[in-house]
N, C-alpha and C positions, 0 to 999 in steps of 0.2 A: 036710589042709589044718596044715605044719606051724608051729612056735612059735616067734616069737623068746627067747631064754634068755639072752640079754647084756643086751636091757633091761627094765626093766620100767617102768610109765607108769602111774598111778593118780591121777583125779580124787578130791580131797583136798581138805576144809576148811580152808584157810591157818591159822587163829588152832589149832587141833585140832592140824594136824600141829604149829607149833611149839610147843605148852607141852607136847605128848607127849614121855614117856620122862624119860631123864637126856644125851642127843644134844648134841652141842656141832657147831655149824654152822662150816667152819672152812674159811676164803677162803685159797686157794695162794696162794703169794708173786708166781704171774704177772698175777695178775687186777692191773687197772688200780683206780687208787685209786678212793675213794668221792664220787663227782661232782655227784648231783642237787642243781639248786638251790631255790630260792623256786616259780619258774615251777612246776617240777614234783611238789612237798611241798601246791602249792596245788589243781592237778589230782586229788592223790590224793586229798587231804583232804573234794574238789567230789564224788568218785566217792563215797565211802564215807558221808558224810552223805546222799547223795543214793539210796541202795542202803535208809541206815537207816529211813527216812522210807515204804517201801514195804512191802510187809507181809509176813508171815514167811517167805512161800512165795519170794521174789526173794532171788537170789545176782549176786553180779558176779565173773568173770572178769578174772582177774588175769597171767594166761599158762602159763607152764611154768615153771618148775627145776629146772635139773637140776644132779644131787648124784652121788657114787660115792661106797659105801663105805669107810672105812680100816680095813681089819681085821672083825674078825670080833663077834660078837653083839653084846648088847642096847643095850651103850655105847661102842658102834664110831660114833668121829667120823663123821661126812659131811662131804664135800670139795665146797664149792659150785663149780661151773662157770660155772653159767649163772643168772643172779636176786640178783645180791651188790646191785646197785644198788635193787630194790624191796625188799627184804627190811629193808636196814638203813633205809629210809625209816622201813617201819610199825618196826621195833624204836626210831625215835626216837618216831615219834609216840604210840608205847605206854607207852615211856618218859614221856610230856610228860601223857599220861594217867593214869599211875601219882601221880605225884610231885603231881599237884595232890590229887588224892583219900585219898593215903596217911592220912592223919590227921585225915579225916570220917569215911571207909568203908573200914575195916579188911578188909572183907568183899571187894569189887570190889578192892580193891587186892590181894590176894593172891589172886585171879583174873589180875589185870593183871603180877603179878611172876610165874607161871606163864609169861608169855612171852617174859620178860625175863630171869630166870638161872635155874640148873641147880639142883632140887629137893633135891637133895643135898649143895650145896655153894650160897648164895646168895649166893657172893662174885663165882662165875664164870657170866657171861654166856655166854648160852645159843649168841648168834652170835660168832664172834672170826674179826675181820678181822686181814687181814695185820700183823705184828707189829712195820710201822713204825710202824701208826697206832692199833694195838690199844689200847694205855692212856691215848691220847686220845678215842675211845671207847668204853671202859669209866667214863671220869671221869665223860663229860655221862651216861652212861646208869644208874652209880649214884649219883647227885647227887656227885661229889667233884672239883668241879672249886673249884681253888681261883687259877686264875691268869686275873684277871677282864676281861682285855685281848688276848687272844688270839684268832686267828681260824683258822677251822676251820669250813670244810661243815656237822658235827655239832653245832657250835655254832649255827653260824644255822638252819637248818632245825629242829631242836627249840627254839628261842627263836621261832620262824612259829609251829610247834606252841602253846607252850603263851600263847605271842599272841594266835593266834586261838580257843581252847577255852575257855570259861568251864566253871569245876565245874562247876556245873549241868548243862552238855550234857554230862558224859562218863559218863554211863550211854546215851544215844544215839551216840553216836561209838560206846561198846564194843560195841555191839547193829550197826552198822554192819560192825563189823571181824570182827564174827564170822558176817555170811554170806560174806566175801570165801572164794572158791574157787581153786583150780591146780590143774591138771598136775602132778605130780610126777613126772618122769626120772629113774630110780634104775638105775645103770650096774655090770652084773655085771663080772669081775676081767678080764672079755675083750675087754672092747668099747673102741674106738678113740676116749675121751672128744672128743679136740680135732675129728674126725672130723666126732662129732654133733653138736657145738658150733656147725662153718662152715657145718653143712648148716641148722639154726635160723636161725643168724644170719646170712646170705651171701646161700643160695637164690634165688636171681632177681633181676633188678634194685630198687633199693631203690625203694616209689613216692612218685613226686614228688606236688610239693604241689597242683598239680589233678587228682589224682588222687583222692587222702586227699579232696579238698572234692566232687570225684562222689558218693565212695564217701559222705560224708558226709550229701549230700543224699538221696537213697537209699536208706538201708542201714535210716530207721523207717517208709517205707512200702509196703504192701503191693506184687503183684505189678504190679495194673491201673496202679497209680497211679503206682509207676516204668515202667513205659512211659507214659505221657501225663506225665509229665515230663521225660522221656530226648526222646521227638519233641519237644516245641511247645517244650521253653527249652532242653537242654544241648544236641543235634545244633544248633542254629543258631548257640552260642555254637559251637562249635567251628567251624560253616562261616566265622565273621563273622571269626573271633583265628586261625584254623589252629594254627600251628605257635608261637605267639606266645600262647598262651592262658595258660600258663604267667605272663607279663608280662604280659596282663589283668587277672588276677586283684590282680598284687600293685597293679599302678597303679589299681585300681576300691579296691582295702582303703583305699593311701593316701587319693582320693577324699572317701572314706566317712568315716576316724575321722582327718582332717587328720596324722597320723604315719608318718614315714617304716618303710617296712614289707622287716623281710630278706629280703634273696631267698637266700638263702643261709644255713645251718646251724637244724640242726634244727626243719626247716618251718617257720618263721616267720612265709609267706605263710599257709598251713591255722589256725595257730595264731591268728594277725588273723583271720582267717576266722570262726572258732567265737567270739570272744569279738565279734564286734562281731554273728554270726548263728545265737545260741544256743539259739532254738527252728529248727528245717526242720522241721513237722510242717505238713500237706496246709492248714490252716488259714495258716498264714502265711507257706507255702511259693507260696503262687498270688502274690500282690502281690508280695514278694522276686524269686522270679522272674524275673514281667515289667520289672522296674525293672533285674536283671543283663543280659537280652537289650536293650534299650531302646541302655544303654549299651557291649553287645560288635557290635550293628551300629554305634556310632558308632567303636568301636577299629580298622573293618575299615575307616573311612571313611580315621582317622589312617593308616591301613600303605599303603592306596592312595588317595590324593585323586584317581586319575583318577575314582575313584566317583560323585565330589559332582558335583554340576551345576551348583552354581555358582561361576563359573571363578574368580572372585577370590578366593571364599575356597580354594579347591581351590590356588589356586596358592599363599596365604599357608601351606594346612596344607602344600606342599612344602619352601615357604621354613623351616616349623619346624621339616620331620622332617631338616635341614640335620645340624643342633645333635642328631639322636639321640633316644631316645624317653622322657627322661626329664621331659618337659615333661604326659604323655600327661594326666594324673589332672585337670590343669589346664584342657588342651582339652578334656576329655574334661565336665567340671564348664562351660565358659560355649559346648559347643557342644552341649549335649541343654539349657538356658535358649532359647537361643535358636531350635532345632527344635521347641522346647514353646510357643513364642512368650512366654517371660520378657524376652525383651532383644530387640531390632532388629539387622540385619545391623551394623553400625555401629558398635556397641560389642561385637563376635564380634572384628570385625574389628581392631579399636582393642588388644582384649589379644591378639591374636596379633602384632600391631605389635611391643605390650609386650617380649616373650616375649624376642621376636627380637632386637629391641637388648639386656635385657639378656644376650645369652646372648656375644651379639658383645661388648659392653664390657667381659665381663667376661673373655673369651678376650682380647680386645688387652691387660687391663693385665694377666692372669695372675694372677686369682683364682681359684680352682677355682668349680667349678656345680654340685656336687652340695651334698645336702641342702639344696634350694631352695625346690621344689614340693609341702610339705608344707604348708611355712606358708603360703607365697600360697593356697593352697587353707581354708588356716584363715582367711584376710584376704579372700578372696571373699563368705565365706559371713554377713560386714556388709558388702556392698554393692561394685559398681566402684569408686568414692569409696577405699574404704578397699585394695583391691587397688590401685591407685594408688598409695597412699601406699607400702603393701608392697614393690611394685618399684622404687618411687622408691631406695626405700631403700636397693638390696642392689646400685641399678644405678651403675658409674661418672660423673663429670659428667662435662660436653663438655670441660672445660680437662684431666680426666685424661686423658680419652681423644686429644685433640689432643696431647698430649706425648708417651705415647709413640709415635704412628704414627709421629715422625718419625724412627724410628730403631729398631721394633720390627718384625718379621717380622707379615705380613699373615697374621692366620689366615682358614681357608677362603677363598679367592681367589678362587676360581672364582663362591662365591655374591656375596659381596662383591660382582667387580667386576660382573657380569649384574645386578645392581639399580642399580649407580652408573651402566653405562651402558647400561641399556637395553634389555637382551638376555635374553626370556622363559625361552629356554631354549640353555643352554651345550653341551651333547654334543656339535655337530661343529665349537667352541671349541677354543684351547689357554690357555693363561694364560702371556702373552707375558715374557720380560722383557728388557728394551729394551736394559741392560746385560745382557748373561748371568752364570748363578751362577758362570761357570766361561771364562773370558775365555778363548779360543786368542791367541797371540802374534800373529797377522795383524790379530784384532778393532781397532777402531779406532772414538772416540768423535764426530771429523770429517772422517777419511780422508786427514788427514796425519798422528800419528804411531799409530804402532801402537802394541800392549798394553805391546809388549817393552820399549818407552822411556818408559813411565810409570813414578814413580817409584814407590820402595816406597811410601812414606806415600798417594799418590793410587791405588794401584791397592788397599792396605788399605778407604782412605775408598769408591772402589767396591763392594768388597765389602760391605761392612759396607749398603750402601744397595741394594745390587740384586733383596733379598727387600723391601724396603719398601714400601707403598703406590701411592706416586710412579712410580715403576720400571717398575710391572704391567699390564698392559691383553689384553684379550681379542681376538685372532687369529686368524681361521678358518684350521682346519689345513692345509690346500690350501695356504695363504701361509705358513703354519708352515716345512714343510717345506724350501722352497721357499730361503726365504731363512737356514737355518738354518747360526750362529758366523756370520754376516752382519758385519762393520763397520755402524753404522749408518744412514750414508747408504746403505749400499744396501740394507736393511730399509726407511726410507724410501720412496725414490721406488720397489721392487722389490713389498714387503708395506702398508706403513702405508697409503700414498696409494690402492692398491684396495681397503683396509677395506671393509665397509658398518655398520662399529661408529665412531660418527660422535665419540667420544675417541681411538680408532683410528687414526681417518684424519687425524684435528687434529696430529698428530704428524709428518704431512710438510712443518709451516710451523718444523720448527725445522730450525734452520741445523748442529746440532752436539750430540750429549748429552752431559750430563757430573755430578756431584754440584750445581750451582747448578741444575742442569734440573729432577733430580727432587727437589731440594726446593721449590723452587717450584711444579711441578705436587703433587707434597701437600701442601702447602696448600691448592691450591683444592679440590682431592678430601675432604680431611679436611673441608671445611666440608658439603661436600656431605656426607660418610658420617654426622655428628654430626645432620643435615637429617632424612635417611633412618629412619637410627635411633634414634630420637629416642625420649630418656628423659621419662617422665611429668611435666608441667611443675606437680612442689614443689621448695615449699624443703625438701628430705629433705637430706641426706648419705650416700653408701655409708656403708656399716657396716665395711667390708673387713675380712670375715670372721667378724665378731660371729656365733654361731648363737646362737638363739633356746633359754631351754631346754625348750619342748616337744621340742628335735631332736636337746637333745644325746642321745651314743649312752649305750645301759644295756652298760654289760659283764659280764661274765659273770667272777664270782672278783674277785681281788687281780692282774692281768695286771704283768706286767716293767714298771715306770716308772710306776703309776699314782700314789705321789707329786705330781708335777709333769706331770699331764696338761692343767691350764691352764695362759695368763697370767697370769690372771685376771677375774674374776663385775663381769657391768653387773645392779646389784638398785636398781632404778626409779631410775636416772640417779646411783647411786652406786657406787666402782668399788671393786670387794673386792679385795685380794690373799689371794685361798683361791687355794690352789695342785692342791688335791684331793680329790675327791667326799664321803670322809668329812668332813673338814671344812667342805664345803660343805654339810651333809645337817646338820650341828649348827646353822649360822649359822642356814639360812633356819628352820630350828625354831623357831629361838631365837625366829627377827623374828616369824614368822608365832606365834609365842605372847605376843608381846605387840603386838602392830599388829592382825593377826584373826586373835583366838580364838576367835571363835563359829569360823569355817570350818575351822580347825584341828581342834575339840574333833569336828567333822564330818565331818572324812576319817577320823579316828583310829576315828569310831563306824564310820563304815562298811567302813574295813578290816583293825578291829582292832589299830591302830597307824599309830605308833609310840611316842606318849607314852601313858602309863597312869597309874591312881590308887597303886600298892605296885610294888616292888621284888619281884615274883613270882616269879622264880626270880635264879637267880647268874648276872654276865655284867657287862660295861657299861656303867652307868647314868649318865645326866648327872641332876643336878635341876634343873627349872627353877623348881618353887615348893616350899613346902612339902608338899604334898599330889601333884604332877603329876612325872614322871618320866619323859627320854627316851632311850629301849634304845638304843646304839650300835653291838650286836653284829650287826651286819647285812653279806650281802658288799654290793659294789658295783654290785650291778645293780638290788635292794633298794634302796639308796640312793633311788639316783637315780632313777629310779620313786615315792619316796614326796616326794624333792623337786619331780617334776612334777605332783605330785599333787594334794599342798597349795598347791602353788602356783594352779592352775587352780582349785583349790576356791575358793581369794580372790579368784578373780578380776583376778591381776597378774600372770600368765602371759606376758604378754604383753612387761612390762615387764622379761624380766629373761633376760641372754644371756649366753653363756660365751666366751670366745677361749680357744682354745686352743692349745697349745702345742705345737712341735717334736715332742715326746714324744710328746704327745695323738695327733696327727695323723698317728703313724705306728705308733702302736699298734694 
């Protein structure tokens, strides 16, 4: 058997590999900028702590690191082709440890320094990033930062590690670091580095979230347990959800967490699953998997309401599907309680009606329907009345809906007309424009004057009202084809009078059709619409786009425009002129320190900050009092997470809202 001569792959201890010799690891110019965020640092630290807690035989594998030698000899640099993000983060962690103990444990500090800097030159770091940001990196690792208000991932992640690790814990973390292993792949002079890099990173289809969940569930089980879980739980989940299995897990996690779950970007669904189910051993899996299968069965009914045995519930599920699947987390919650006898049938039907009213009314007044369901799932945990209040708050009023119906295009016309005109199955019907959307020259509203003789103002008035409620009705498809493009008198006699739809056949009593008739019909149908799609009968006002703080978007880094993300913030009835997440973070924590000090301290104790008793590292600090300091050098994702967390801890998150600016909405 022949052996490879241009690639050398060796399993090595990561810390020994980094500390050995006087080699510098160089990040080449074509590599992307360092971009790990605090979430990645948190996972790394968690893995290090976990392996440190095990016995000496345990190791943690961090993957492969691909490099190529730059020249020959013991001092030749290594060009880092793959592994920059992991190695940079490890170096920041080691730097945080080193700076914590250098004055109290010289021996341990020396061991840590051997990882960070060359033994022959303590001023040269072992890892040399791209020149564009090398000085920034080295100023953090060598503790030479002098700009207290700068923003970089190096500063953010270093500060995170310093905040999370007390000096007394450094020996344990160091022990865990020494148990990390990787495969070191070193390329020879004739190897095609780009080809190997692409093979490592791009071969095959990346795993999707539900596939990662599947692997996560089964990986810790023995073969017999895997077969049992696969047959009893996973396969039924797949059968019920089909191609929508990925959406099922996302919607289920919205239900469980009461938070929006990102459908894209670095496996947001999988990350949320791991946080919600940190243990999936056999003891926990049995109970959890029974629940997953239960909700998957409900999800299958939502996808295909014909499987629902109750005709009225099936009808309402079909109606809810008119607006897409975004409401599924809340519908699953209500349906599950009904199936388990916790609520009666009428309460389930009322919830489905409320949802339809909310979606339709918001569409009518041109309000977005995104990011609403998580807050309603949270409200429902407090009971049916709490859900009614939450829906009422975000459902436009009768007056607002009535005003826009006069002149606005009707959304979901087949669905709306079907319910208003008593047609349960609209498949055999067309949405008939009594005044055509584009009238031909011969069209007439009275059979006397053709369209070509209408004045320009008359034509514009008719066209403006053509897509509105008063000008629309349902008509059997055969009748539609018979009178296509005909004038109103012809349509009236040849089609409308023959229709089985009462609202359509009633048009046969009209002598002529024009803007006055459209307006009058709109008034009558509007009264029916606000009755059918009734808002919960509570004295609440619609919030016109205010977003509860728990549903506010967590953005990675500092995207363009972040300085004007919000128009304002509503804090417990106060209106704050706060326009960006950094000022929101500062103001909320200052307010929490004043109003709910115990909750603020409890949150910081659990999460390792962002309030500390001393300024333990260089950076941007804000003094809360003589002994407590708020660290401000975080990225925007961390800041929003911390704001949400401390308000939740204080029990006042439901009273805090953000109003996104135009920039914030398009970011």
